PAMI-683893 format. One record per residue: x, y, z of N, C-alpha, C, O in turn. Coordinates in steps of 0.001 Angstrom, whole numbers, plus 500000, padded with zeros to 6 digits. Example, Ala and Ser with C-alpha at 12.3 -4.5 7.8 and 13.67 -1.06 7.14 Angstrom:
BEGIN
513190494310507800512300495500507800513200496700507800514236496681508465;512850497750507080513670498940507140512900500030507870513409501138508039;
This chain:
BEGIN
571291581450374802572269581724373940573421580546374025573563580008375124;574214580134372978575084579284372932576309579678372871576687580632372191;577130578864373686578672579267373883579299577812373417578631576805373181;580679577927373341581393576709372946582544576464374090583174577400374583;582725575214374419583567574867375369585092575007374828586010574798375621;585341575330373598586749575140372989586855576561372314587774576783371526;586007577431372592586167578928372236586034578893370674586495579842370039;585473577926370065585137577783368636583632577329368438582902576969369362;583280577397367134581784577223366944581801575823367116582712575138366650;580662575256367884580433573902368223579194573404367196578103573959367062;579602572389366620578355571984365573578133570376365949579046569554366032;576600570089366177576434568739366296575227568528365109574263569290365029;575409567537364335574506567651363038573930566155362994574626565182363283;572506566068362580571813565008362306572417564637360795572421563446360484;572915565601359867573184565416358606574482564298358643574542563317357901;575401564624359563576551564008359786576285562316360073576895561383359550;575309562257360955574674560852361350574347560123360053574762559000359768;573493560948359235573067560342358123574053559805357209573929558727356628;575355560845357068576439560406356324577130559238356814577601558402356044;577219559140358255577889557958358787577186556595358507577791555538358323;575797556757358499575073555454358309575245555166356801575357553980356491;575278556056355864575618555790354425576671555039354075576784554519352965;577616554927355128578662554007354794578639552716354885579630552011354693;577343552233355230577230550799355677575988550548354681574974551241354602;576279549492354001575202548984352892574064548304353749574326547286354390;572785548866353764571790548172354603571056546947353775570582546026354440;570961546922352438570453545663351797571243544917351244572238545414350717;571043543619351209571922542508350632571801542477349277570787543000348814;572623541970348492572504541679347086571674540605346784571624539694347611;571014540525345768570139539441345393570000539211343871570061540130343054;569813537946343565569728537508342189568266536939341940567579536324342756;567942537278340638566503536924340260566662535341339987567510534885339220;565825534639340645565727533298340271565023532735338965563954533255338644;565506531785338244564737531353337066563440530538337699563482529963338787;562350530584336883561410529897337175561599528249337394560984527631338264;562557527632336458562502526303336477564245526113336798565087526817336240;564559525100337736565903525001337975566108523407338451565299522780339136;567306522928337958567623521490338231567792521253339745567769522212340517;567942520135340127567986519889341716569224520420342212569238520816343377;570300520494341492571605521120342041571402522695342083572015523321342948;570740523235341374570451524764341083569508525234342314569600526315342896;568443524040342631567659524439343582568474524391345027568271525226345909;569464523252345156570213523249346585571075524699346549571117525408347555;571752525072345306572269526313345550571707527711345671572293528733346029;570515527556345320569609528540345440569350528851347071569501529897347702;568891527493347504568490527419348859569555527975350001569326528576351051;570883527526349367572009527988350297572404529495350045573191530068350798;571903530035349097572102531527348814570876532216349727571013533261350362;569825531530349671568780532279350440569085532173351894568706533084352629;569731531156352384569911531050353865571107532130354019571041532861355007;571986532264353299573196533096353395572664534564353404573114535373354215;571671534913352466571021536319352479570267536484353507570083537671353773;569684535635354290568771535835355400569682536129356597569293536977357400;570940535469356812571828535622357698572438537144357555572616537875358530;572698537470356356573298538703356275572481539832356550572899540856357091;571050539595356090570072540705356532570027540794358254569961541859358867;570069539684358775570134539722360521571339540474360931571269541296361845;572701540176360151573676540994360621573490542286360356573619543063361303;573172542787359120573109544279358488572009544916359295572091546132359471;570876544186359866570022544860360613570502545623361991569856546555362471;571503545200362464572156545550363701573579546395363383574310546823364276;573837546556361915574926547333361513574584548704361432573619549122360792;575456549480362147575704550818362116576927551535361719578006551113362137;576883552491361019578141553037360693578347554201361268577502555077361085;579384554448362000579721555754363059580942556249362504581850555459362246;581065557549362280582095558257361941582568559226362714581611559953362979;583455559591363175584137561128363673584994561851362698585995561291362253;584734562831362402585264563640361259586157564836361645585702565767362309;587584564793361171588226565873361444589239565863360283589929564885359998;589261566956359691589957567453358561589803566276357492590810565756357013;588600565894357153588449564939356020588441563428356514587861562578355838;588963563163357471589295561761358017588097561305358430587311562102358942;587718559791358261586427559389358945586873557917359046587903557475358537;585814557079359896586102555739360413584770555269360281583866556021360646;584454553969359747582998553300359822583502552099360878584635551646361041;582305551768361499582551550522362102581263549787362533580231550423362749;581326548439362659579963547661362943579632547315364340580394546724365105;578491547709364604578287547220365846577591545760365877576557545504365259;578291544851366669577849543497366722576757543322367713576352544263368395;576230541989367800575235541728368712575625541752369968576780541363370135;574940542140371083575565542177372419574030541390373259573177540747372646;574022541580374281573049540780375051571387541237374524570484540401374555;571234542181374212570199542744373579570441543332372030571312544178371829;569721542888371108569791543612369616568846544505369651567704544062369769;569002545796369574568198546694369716567234546704368591566012546793368703;567957546598367429567099546431366065566101545612366001564989545937365585;566465544287366477565566543058366337564604543279367568563519542704367480;564830543999368661563900544118369696562852545053369275561742544883369780;563019546064368391562373547115368098561699546616366588560691545913366530;562206546954365770561784546705364292561531544999364086560700544634363255;562104544248364687561585542882364658560648542531365661560574541316365845;559895543251366378559007543181367230557570543633366767557314544810366513;556763542733366688555442543190366238554518544268366978553806545106366423;554670544080368239554110545247369138554496546537368789553666547398368496;555909546766368802556675547879368603556251548397367129555793549526366952;556436547523366163555876547933364896554580548491364577554334549397363782;553806547846365286552272548386365223552255549707365881551532550541365335;552891550074366928552774551433367459553599552366366619553200553519366458;554605551998366129555494552924365002554477553253363938554137554409363688;553970552106363277553027552710362206551959553240362551551356553837361659;551418553221363782550220553957364132550537555341364188549737556141363705;551593555735364709552116557310364704552826557589363372553209558726363096;552988556601362592553694557282361158555321557417361453555997558190360774;555876556657362454557472557206362343558339556305361494557963555171361200;559401556760361131560237556226360302560707554814360733560801554538361929;561006553914359755561528552521360144562894552747360440563203552099361440;563964553490359918565073553563360324565404554979361113564888556048360787;566220554845362059566332556106363188567015557129362213566762558324362367;567908556703361170568762557886360670567828558561359688568262559574359139;566728558186359417565728558936358639564809559729359383564160560579358774;564675559596360463563588560368361336564077561503362188565286561694362319;563339562130362669563388563398363558563690562992365051562978562193365660;564796563602365595564996563335366892564814564460367972565432565524367947;563887564099368928563706565141369955564783565214370856564935564212371556;565672566268371039566697566455371837565852567119373229565346568236373329;565901565981374266565214566438375446565949567033376503565993566580377646;566608568206376046567503569072376910566891569514378390565890570223378493;567463569113379257567132569337380740565822568755381253565187569229382196;565415567485380412564400566553380742564932565461381475565957564895381094;564273565093382571564592563947383155564089562737382661563198562796381812;564578561453383111563848560421382334562179560357382692561333560069381846;561926560631383887560596560628384239559747561582383392558669561255382897;560337562827383260559706563705382403559350563547380876558455564089380227;560284562671380507560319562144379157559049561170379038558102561278378259;559303560094380113558051559296380000556891559784380214555976559081379785;556540560911380817555258561471381063554671562035379793553472562107379525;555737562444379012555510563156377723555422562244376647555131562770375573;555609560909376640555774560255375680554819560154374556555230560096373397;553382560126374893552270560219374126552192561422373200551707561397372069;552736562500373821552834563699372862554061563577371958553960564044370824;555175563019372320556270562933371607556079561996370438556646562259369378;555294560883370558555029559871369293553899560768368573554122560920367372;552858561326369003552022562124368201552613563182367317552228563436366175;553784563889368093554556565027367249555227564337365953555493565058364991;555517562897365905556279562414364858557606562258364931558315562077363942;558086562330366308559514562032366559559757560575366545558983559832367148;560783560107365894561306558696365708561896558406366981561558557390367588;562862559312367508563573558923368638563604560260369409563450561357368872;563836560036370831564175560875371785565654560704372464566077559639372911;566325561882372459567650561609372775567686562504374233567126563594374349;568407561869375255568536562365376515569981562717376816570934562413376099;570047563518378169571281563936378397572252562844379012571686561809379363;573476562901379178574447562065379720573698561333380937572919561962381652;573967560002381130573402559364381988574479558927383045574039558367384049;575578559078382962576755558664384036576445559242385199575572560095385362;577278558706386153577197559477387514578094560709387347579148560728386712;577537561733388000578489563064387839578687563794389110577986563635390109;579536564481389022580136565385390119578769566080390757577839566351389997;578690566319391979577770567006392681578087568121393405578927568057394303;577477569209393105577980570556393947576974570947395045575920571489394711;577242570700396315576196570805397435575871572220397605574771572499398083;576801573282397230576515574649397358575463575088396497574809576076396830;575198574446395366574421574868394324573026574272394452572079574566393722;572998573261395625571795572673395783571206571849394800570000571632394679;572270571328393990571897570466392577570977571231391850569954570731391381;571283572444391725570263573168390757571014573095389395572149573482389116;570150572545388693570521572105387427570733573264386309571366573084385269;570086574522386698570314575675385939571861576310386175572473577002385361;572297575914387423573552576395387954574726575635387399575782576178387075;574477574329387306575592573529386970575418572440385920575999571355385915;574548572879385047574168571747384082575369571045383353575330569892382925;576470571920383270577592571312382395578115570018383153578850569209382586;577698569871384456578289568755385200577845567338384419578551566338384544;576786567324383712576497566288383180577382565660381818577103564611381237;578428566519381503579410566288380707580666566151381256581702566230380595;580598565906382702581806565511383541581580564344384530581416564438385746;581606563165383732581264561907384629582305561778385657583383562371385693;581796560851386552582584560529387739583128559171387626584225558782388026;581939558304386848582568556790386720581569556455385548580958557326384929;581466555112385311580546554552384156579389553682384709579121552613384159;578714554113385764577625553727386186576244554672385772576260555895385637;575416554051385658574140554807385049573316555517386187573036554848387181;572891556892386101572127557495386900572783558707387694573728558592388475;572225559709387416572596560963388189571404561885388572570246561585388282;571723562961389204570434563841389962569993564472388815568978565105389108;570290564607387581569778565475386801568783564523385879567648564973385726;569077563293385266568218562562384539567426561481385338566384561040384854;567847561075386449567261560092387361567912558812387629569143558849387642;567409557814387820568207556554388366568006555390387003567219555494386062;568784554528387217568735553408386231567435552689385983567078552116384954;566776552834387162565234552272387089564518553109386373563634552573385704;564625554364386289563901555454385651564185555378384122563357555628383246;565339555038383951565844554722382614564936553566381807564314553664380750;565089552549382629564196551330382225562723551485381753562133550934380823;562223552575382846560681552783382611560620553551381435559777553337380565;561522554489381360561452555372379959561542554667378727560778554909377792;562551553698378676562858553193377345561525551915377071561165551547375952;561048551484378178559806550518378032558628551368377616557839550891376800;558446552507378068557321553300377716557347553788376258556378553729375500;558641554311375925559051554762374661558694553685373436558154554069372398;559058552298373674558776551169372902557370551078372778556901550891371656;556612551184373781555331550982373542554502551969372621553379551672372214;555015552937372379554435554008371507555535554010370343555567555023369645;556312553126370101557137553037368736558185553853368734558804553902367671;558646554650369803559760555543369791560842554797370403560743553918371259;562183555388369701563544554578370154564269555847370875564086557036370616;564987555378371677565711556130372660567159556281372535567863555275372630;567754557592372303569204557653372158569686558131373362568879558838373966;570894557939373963571392558499375154572885559571374670573628559233373749;573026560433375217574177561282374898575320560685375949575162560530377160;576383560424375254577460559712376117578764560518376029579181560912374940;579410560764377194580754561264377339581720560180377319581849559571378381;582447559804376301583485558845376302584736559313376119585633558489375936;585009560586376133586387561058375927586991561495377275588215561499377411;586137561878378311586795562345379583585904562427380643584681562429380509;586651562511381951586072562456383149585849563954383826586194564901383119;585402564196384892585435565465385670586912565998385931587880565243386012;586971567238386042588325567756386237588650567576387946589751567826388437;587787567226388511588011567006389889588516565656390386587640564868390743;589660565299390460590147564070390729589472563232391945589090562061391961;589455564114392845588555563594394261587202563159393928586681562234394551;586633563742393030585146563443392623584908561910391708583885561227391721;585985561677391057586114560375390346586014559238391447586564559386392538;585363558209391157585279557062392025586386556232392172587016555956391151;586737555792393211587931555164393559588326554208392693589533554111392468;587359553282392013587913552332391253588457552771389747589059552063388939;588064554139389623588580554723388272589796555643388553590356556251387641;590180555723389840591482556582390112592796555703389896593495555226390790;592954555609388717594166554924388325594923555837387202594389555888386094;595950556450387387596444557280386393596752556681385062596968557403384089;596781555213384985596962554597383817595580554595382859595494554175381705;594713555086383540593353555126382563593259556526382090592222556784381477;594056557422382230594053558871381842595440559063381049596428558335381147;595301560163380271596307560732379414597104561531380355596627562256381228;598715561293380047599387562037380856599146563656380772598451564014379821;599621564649381624599393565914381547600706566735380976600779567956380833;601617565860380716602937566428380011602820566423378442602015565790377758;603789567257378047603897567265376374602719567973375812602533567907374597;601806568723376661600899569443375929601143571111376225601681571521377254;600703571886375258600891573140375276600117574085376308600478575250376473;599175573601376906598501574458377798598504574350379353599214573415379722;598000574938380223598252574871381631597806573639382039596709573260381629;598634572755382971598052571747383363597621570509382425596699569735382682;598486570463381250598165569737380398596857569760379371596360568821378748;596468571191379413595221571552378485595664571812377057596815572066376705;594439571700376173594691571977374971594757573376374630593941574134375153;595765573899373687595751575187373284595596575016371749594639575544371183;596406574375371143596328574495369527595353573203369065595598571997369052;594260573886368727593203572885368232593367572582366828592482571890366326;594461573017365991594853572602364838595621571462364747595742570887363666;596202571032365841597327569804366210596570568598366608596075568561367735;596428567566365753595848566385366078596076565806367329595215565423368121;597435565761367474598066565232368677597628565756369877597344564989370796;597531566958370001597153567861371079595666567800371514595229567786372665;594972567766370322593156567489370329592826566228371032591901566054371825;593786565302370599593359563977371138594029563401372364593476562588373105;595342563904372548596026563272373674596151564207374985596606563783376047;595696565529374788595740566436375825594464566511376386593534565859375911;594304567396377551593072567516378217592141568651378114592475569736378591;591091568511377581589821569522377291589720570244378402589374569591379386;589925571477378582589560572268379528589908571884380926589269572248381913;590960571128380941591338570649382294590817569501382851591186569086383949;589621568723381872588927567715382401590097566399382109590949566349381223;589844565562383005590645564013382884590312563539381633589154563251381332;591280563435380861591199562882379530591347561535379442592521561167379479;590325560475379311590624559196379414591606558604378299591578558982377128;592516557591378821593582556869378035592747556237376974592300555137377299;592437556648375825591607555709374982592447554686374263591898553842373554;593815554726374422594508553707373801594654552500374653595219551496374220;594090552576376027594248551490377116592989550633376747591849551092376814;593270549405376368592197548350376227591448548259377394590262547981377219;591875548443378701591008548031379776589917549274379843588774549067380250;590372550620379399589304551763379394588227551358378370587032551280378655;588794551084377051587730550666376203586787549698376575585631549816376170;587160548637377380586587547413377682585399548014378684584215547806378418;585780548724379777584881549314380687583819550166380048582651550020380409;584201551209378951583247551896378338582293550864377563581071551001377610;582781550039376994581986549071376145580854548640377149579666548712376835;581281548194378362580422547382379306579366548307379867578257547941380255;579755549351379869578807550568380204577748550809379220576583550971379581;578138550843377884577266550983376755576195549851376699574988550068376596;576794548569376782576051547380376609575058547408377772573920547042377475;575240547717378846574519547896380015573116548908379733571978548733380166;573532549802379023572324550916378509571648550175377578570428550126377729;572178549522376553571378548739375641570364547860376292569154547896376069;571099546917377272570201545962378034569107546753378789568091546144379123;569216547836379030568167548739379687567023549278378639565936549764378951;567479549093377480566405549357376385566800550497375603565902550971374908;568070551122375541568572552343374966569051551705373577569652550636373465;568644552623372473568689552113371072569513552745370202569651552383369033;570207553891370817571291554387370181572188555557371064571790556032372128;573170555832370557574009556754371289574623557875370492575141557519369433;574670559137370781575484560392370563576798560583371366576816560690372592;577803560614370638579192560700371452579641562229371514579873562880370494;579734562692372683580173564139372904581498564034372628582121562992372831;582108565271372072583515565512371980584295564248371279585427563899371611;583624563710370406584146562766369353585514563074368855586422562245368894;585651564332368367586744564730367793588010564692368576589103564919368056;587837564386369897588820564514370967589371562936371203590166562727372120;588918561849370345589353560518370478590020560131369166589360560236368132;590911559818369135591849559392367845591038558265367358590248557575368002;591414558178365915590844557272365048591715555904365024592929555949365224;591065554733364778591949553592364913593244553714363961594295553175364306;593130554534362589594242554801361892595311555573362441596406555518361881;595139556355363557596215557294364121596898556749365123596417556036366004;598053557083365002599079556445365898600032557626366679600867558308366087;599763557710367977600418558717368771601258558087369739600926557015370243;602396558710370058603341558088371093603544556574370974603797555886371964;603419556036369654603650554644369249602660553923369800602915552791370213;601394554445369898600133553656370367599220553732369438599078554845368933;598416552700368978597367552526368200596179552279369187596243551585370201;595021553000368701593752553072369476592869552144368892592526552173367711;592436551172369882591085550143369400589842550629370059588877549877370193;589834551791370452588864552399371321587436552295370416586453551674370819;587485552895369333586240552974368661585731551601368193584573551196368283;586703551008367722586369549439367303585660548892368461584621548266368253;586156549074369832585369548344370873584381548931371237583397548192371236;584138550189371631582895550679372356581697550518371449580647550166371987;581713550751370011580759550833369219580031549569368866579000549600368194;580646548283369387580050547073369471579278546924370633579690546154371500;578222547536370795577279547312372146575809546898371892575050546747372850;575390546711370608574137546126370303573109547313370063571921547001369980;573482548694369940572479549540369547572330549595368021573044548949367254;571432550345367680571249550379366143571613551843365469571640551854364238;571870552967366097572216553998365831573039554754366537572728554994367703;574221555276366005575137556070366737575814557171365790576156557005364619;575907558135366433576559559148365844577395560065366784577183560114367996;578481560879366072579340561477367023579168563047366553578717563395365462;579646563970367659579626565317367572580801565697366696581976565358366838;580285566434365803581154567215364648581553568608364959580640569420365110;582621568955365062583281570398365457584013570984364362584883570328363790;583733572156364025584610573104363316584762572908361754584697571735361386;584932573756360890585395573619359632584337573089358707584703572829357561;583022572881359044582051572327358310581003573419357759580589574331358475;580677573267356633579470574498356159578341573345355768578758572333355204;577034573460356031576131572876355647575272573533355074574256572891354809;575285575032354643574538575663353819572822575932354393571797576038353719;572999575983355787571783576164356450571984577612357002573068578148357231;570624578196357189570516579543357944570647579397359381570544578280359887;570884580512360136570780580371361560569312579814362022569258579147363054;568302580036361390566899579677361872566844578198361330566116577459361991;567409577696360370567348576287359851568155575589360709567919574402360934;569141576203361259570045575456362190569381575177363572569446574097364158;568800576176363971568022576077365227566733574956365106566459574079365924;566152575214364045564771574326364024565081572845363660564188572016363829;566265572469363181566703571219362874567687570819364142568162569684364099;567985571544365114568550571266366294570018570736366025570690569952366694;570354571487364689571999571361364327572781572211365516573886571880365946;571956573474366023572576574239366887571527574475367893570355574644367554;571948574492369232570812574527370171571249575623371149572434575915371313;570156576258371839570372577303373048570612576482374466569658576125375158;571881576241374794572054575443376051573100576044376853573830575331377542;573236577384376813574486577842377543574482579345377747574342580114376796;574610579684378784574438581051379280575867581555379479576676580916380152;576195582844378815577472583444379167577107585038379445575997585514379206;578243585796379999578058587135380000578912587784379110580070587379379215;578720588773378149579286589503377452579860590787378069579083591740378126;581134590956378551581544591911379528582477592949378595582934593981379088;582684592619377370583588593596376879583326593426375163582855592425374624;583723594562374546583800594451373089584836595303372352585067596450372734;585450594770371323586466595529370669585733596053369395585007595367368674;586034597374369228585603598107367830586712598253367066587834598450367532;586396598149365673587341598479364652587536599871364226586835600744364739;588375600153363382588751601597362839587278602158362403587140603382362385;586348601461362108584900601877361699583889601983362785582764602440362581;584369601486364131583384601595365144582637600267365223581783600132366100;582874599372364450582036598175364476582893597047365320584120596962365368;581984596256365931582543595303366810583067594308366153582409593883365203;584152593776366411584927592635365669585275591428366623585572590336366139;585234591639367985585375590536368912584799590975370345584625592137370712;584550589864371045583876589993372353584477589369373513584875588206373448;584578590124374670585126589367375802583984588542376449582922589148376590;584030587451376802582960586469377306583503585820378576584517585123378591;582701586120379711582645585422380840581862584183380923580633584224380856;582515583074381067581708581822380863581430581494382347581895582058383337;580515580393382277579982579724383425580615578744384090580118578369385152;581815578143383612582466577201384196583567577394385369584317576466385670;583619578612385991584537578951386832585874579387386200586083579416384988;586804579742387219588102580335386686589038579250386248590207579568386028;588620577875386080589671576746386163589803576665384411590830576163383954;588906577093383617588964577038382238589339578295381442589138579354382036;589812578363380296589954579421379443591171580466380149592199579983380622;590970581567380149591745582616380767591274582894382044590615583932382106;591409582302383046590503582575384320589135582749384125588486583675384612;588698581873383422587081581902383063586727582760382055585534582905381790;587659583411381391587232584355380326587710583705378920588669582936378853;586946584093377826587183583721376462586921584961375506586194585920375763;587604584765374438587337585844373227586706585105372097587191584105371568;585427585760371727584681585237370572584649586226369575584507587403369906;584772585874368301584821586912367094583356587202366912582475586649367569;583173588010366075581778588757365655581096587863364998579884587739365173;581901586989364006581310586065363061580677584861363939579649584242363664;581504584673365033580887583515365934579729584164366677578731583459366822;579708585374367159578703585905367849577313585938367051576230585797367618;577453586126365761576243586401364818575508584924364540574293584766364428;576565583844364451576072582608364201575648581749365479575001580709365350;576032582224366665575634581264367785574844581938368764574303581203369590;574650583186368866573894583646369911572371583881369426572093584412368351;571506583457370278570061583455369862569281584521370824568411585283370403;569670584467372013568830585346373046569816586218373785570901585770374156;569486587308373972569966588448374944569273588828375823568048588841375697;569949589265377028569116589993378063569495591365378252570601591575378750;568650592481377889569167593904377967568210594566378657567104594141378991;568756595777378880567615596712379691566684597237378882566989597718377791;565495597200379320564439597865378788564600599186377852564193599432376717;565382599955378816565638601268378407566316601530376966566149602527376263;567140600374376684568070600573375498567027599938374413567470599765373277;565825599619374654564908598900373417564532600309372622564513601379373232;564252600219371295563650601123370504562048601016370737561547600070371346;561387601960370253559860602180370675559300601115369892558315600600370422;559694600565368618559163599512368004559279598075368777558401597212368788;560599598003369444560856596846370217559907596802371412559161595852371649;560000597906372141559041597937373318557486597722373244556783597375374193;557002598019371784555704597754371426555354596223371461554280595768371853;556366595535371016556367594065371145555918593543372404555147592584372403;556305594054373467556358593714374576554733593625375247554349592891376158;554070594476374582552656594478375023551763593355374166550586593212374498;552210592694373259551407591814372511551221590432373410552044590129374273;550129589680373135549782588549373780550587587560373742550745587030372642;551324587022374911552347585954374844551934584523374058550883583930374303;552695584169373305552355582831372643552752581551373375553966581383373490;551985580660373867552421579284374504553152578587373532552886578687372334;554300577702374089555289577046373167555166575604373705554916575323374877;555365574760372738555615573474373253556819573220373805557824573893373578;556752571954374770557964571715375322559470571484374430560607571701374848;559141571082373362560176570663372400560552571856371344561289571614370388;560025573109371561560257574265370622561608574463370964561985574348372131;562469574790369914563796575194370222563754576534371031564784576726371678;562894577401371129563021578807371751562347578363373180562241579247374030;561947577213373448561276576959374656562305576979375859561914576777377009;
């Protein structure tokens, strides 16, 4: 079942990534040339051809990325870095041969993405032949940053999966996905099969545990202040207030001071390193919580997105949350990975209206008592119906028809099946 870190519906959509890329024109204009030209006309035509060729090279590495809130959007251009992902893949004959062999789309925005949730880099590498054969243009990994480790849980991913969304610094490698060497091996293998790699990135915040943050990041200037917010310890309470959403601390997590250019530069260096390691794209977690370049808070304008998006990748998109309707059923959202089962919670109370129907639920989350109201949240019935996919109940509470289903032969499921 899926929960929300904000007590709201959490949406992450490929549709939005397509919208973002549509903001950037991919093909340069061209003029039909006459068959007969004077010498001057030929020189002018040659100059235009050279300009068009240069334009194409720049456009090939151009990605439009937008974060959307209340109708606001921003497009940014990814400039060349040490590695140009587009030229290194689509411009590489070996990659193109593999891509065409498996019938994968040329542009990442048009292809299917395998969200390899709970997969390590090594596991993805091992299954790359199957991923390509299944028709996935790209595979998306979990966050690669160093993360907080909880010895008491024995690094059991099922018990503290959410720590991958709580970075401790901007180095590559953690106990969930593996090492930077594992990442390099995975991307190299992916490119042999014509598949490209997207990495989930947490660029808005660090872990809530100050002592777990690496010493070279323990500078309060690198994080937003915890005063002036309406929640305890600087947390966000009012999610309709853009200032609070972008300048206060999400669930107590240390919110990066994204108006600080040093922070932006360090994050960009982190992303460029990943691209140099073979990464082709990024998905930005909690993108709504980073202010846009047009937004000014506390008399400070942000250059964060304009900085970090210039990393050499060919496809980037941000998490979209709240207030959007894409006209898909619950099953369609699951099949397209617009919504995924990635969070377990305990429903420990229900409120019934005057007609005896449930209208809201009391939820015990799995993040401890530091978030929500001592670890508890309230979810509406509408949210419950939209986002809960699996429940565990006592067998004695099932109907006869439901119990009969348990006697059927189990069906094997592929690793990438949304219900697996």
